[in-house]
C-alpha angles and dihedrals in degrees: 000000000000112000091208089076086079094055119104114258090247090070090218097126147317126313107282088232090068085082083083091058096266114153103150123083126243104190108093138041104269135197144134090259129055113301095242090064093038092053093056095073090046092051090046094050091048092047094051092045094051091043091055088055099046106032100056091048095045094047092044092052093046096046100043136073123290093262096053093109087063088064091057100048120082118239093251093056087081089066087061096041092049093050089046090053092048090049092051099037103032105021092237129122088219142118098207096039090244115057122050117239137192094192096132144070100267103220094053093043088053091047094047090048089055089051091048092047091050092048092048089048090057095042099251117165114239093257090056088050087055089055088048088054092052091048092048088052089051092050091049090050090052092047092051095046091049091053094047089047093051089052090051091049091055090070123100088249093047128213118334118236086228087070083086086075092066095095091056097031133206090249091058091047088057093045091049089071085077093052093047092047090056097045122191094307094047093047089052087058093049090053110127137188091288094051131246109351115241119219106281123213099047120118088246092058088059094061083086109126090256132102094271096099094045089050091054091048091051090048091050091048091051093049093044092052095044092055093053120103096245099043095105098022100099141010090255093055090047089052090055088056091050091051093051089051089050090052086050091057094045088053090059117001100205089059086077085101091066093043092050091053090052093048094046092049099047092043090049094050089049094051093044090055088069090210123159108277091009090136092052094051091048091050093049090051091051095043095050087050101042107032096067091046092049091052092048090050091046091052090049091049094050099043103027105028096239134069092225122062123261094258091054093051091054100042100047128061091196128177087027120071124240127213092197096102093046091050090048090070090059092045091049093050091048091050090047092052091047096044088243131139109301107137093085087060095042096058094043091053095039093057089058102037105038099052091044090053091047090049092053092049091047093052091049088053098040104046138037131197118215137172114270132186093259099032132297128346124212114208139162113255090230129031104269143167142233091286088061090049090055092053092049092050089044090054092056089046089052090053094047093048092048091051092049095050094041096053103028108030119060113230093244090062094055122090129195089256092066098085111035095135092044094054091043090052090058090064094044092047094049089049090053092048090055089050090050089054092046092236099130104029094111098049092096095041095103139008093247090060095042092047090051088051091050093048092048094047091048093049092049095045095047090049092052092044093055098038104037109014102041101070105159095198095055107114089354086139090059095054091041090054095048096046101032117019101031094062088050091051092051090047090052094054097035112175092346095089110198127213107236131205104206128188101206140077101280103285093117095046091048096045098045101034088216121140099269130184118217108249092195091050090225091120094039142118123249094272091051090049091054091050092047089056090048090045092235100114092122091058092050091049091057090047090053094048098253092128104153107091121200146147131189106192111014100046134024109221090172087084084084125071137191088271093055113114122246090236094053093050093045094052091052095048096058097093105024094049099030093237117159122200096016090180087075090065140063119225131198138161107255099176134006140186130160105288095004137066142157122225121205114222123194135167115254 
């Protein structure tokens, strides 16, 4: 294959990425035979991989009960859904229908608002919009996987048959050891307020109503574009890459660490190439990436008093360090010895540690540092391509992200949707390792072998989907509240719509449609954030007129009845509802069902 294919169209010099020792192209479907035949296995592998993402989800939703989509979405997705509904129905970027908030990742909030608007336009009920959100996530996952697969197929070695393991994922296979170790009886002991935990880290777990799927799609688009022939050819094409990386950040803001690693690497390679206009191209890349982010942070600073959103202010302790994640290892080991609940800690720590360790091992295998006449030279151990560049940069991003979350974000603030790129990277890195070792190079040699790989990947994926992903009681309380309890609450209050103060992640606000103040403060305004830090959100709620306190999952107010004294309720609510000086308030149960209640709070 002609090496000149990898040369920018300007013809002024080699690809800047060649500074890492890359001489082979990565921009067409290669092979020793004609390209038409060589592309058939790639198309087959991509088709099977995408089908293993989409078909199980679609069949599951069609064959299950009406609330099955609630089992897919993460708890925090109801923050997004509630804000989207308030934008569509009330014209306010607000959670409580009164005060503006920026407590969300902007690109996913925009996308979900479009989904909600379309659903509302066609008269869909809110629960059907939840289903639509899950299906949109599945589509985005398929799109991202397709783009990454095409980028892999552009290599001289083509796409690996092991790519069909991406829907299940090597990370999830490793994490599943914990689930098999526990068994049915052990998993029953691990059951929490949200139900039996599904296996996190699979592609199906990222069809969760959160930004995970969009993040994977943006990552796939960036890798896809970077591996094209023209990606680094002109300033305009470099600006496109910068724009894609900017969208990647807007999909999930803390992944700026990965994006910065990519921008720094590509800009550095461009400048080192010493081509004509290399400085201009590097500047355009950086400007297309940084300018929209700077505008976003400036708007946040002007209107909300901080460059980062309210949720970020409350979840991170940066620039201070936290020992919470270090202590979590000890807590987990103690719980393991005492047969207590430890799985909720295991998966939170695993999603930080496992991808970071894999990334370190991958970098040790993929690159080498050798003496050079003017210092040190960094090269790939084997001649590679731009897809390999992308994996190397991703590895650094995975490590940076892990360090940030481990030292600055307590484990309790981290959900399974925090690390979709990191867990996906584990699979991509392991595939590359096996290719380095020449273990899997013959899997695409004939259709019999390829078909056997597809059958094995399908059987393994479906088995894990049915046994460890499809846990029918996960978020069953959410569906029960939406379909059963919420109509009874609305009937109780009638036209006298109350203002609620709810300590949960949005399910009550979404299900009822009442003006609801965020008890966690994550979807709050600047004043609410300040009170959340001072642990006086309950007091602020009363002052603002949100005087009906409730919680569905975190706290059970149904322990109180109409006969419960005001003093006993007040003493209990100090910590859960962050209410200081409870003696200044009167408390009474306004509404009660098994497992759910609303307490009315008034000043004395």
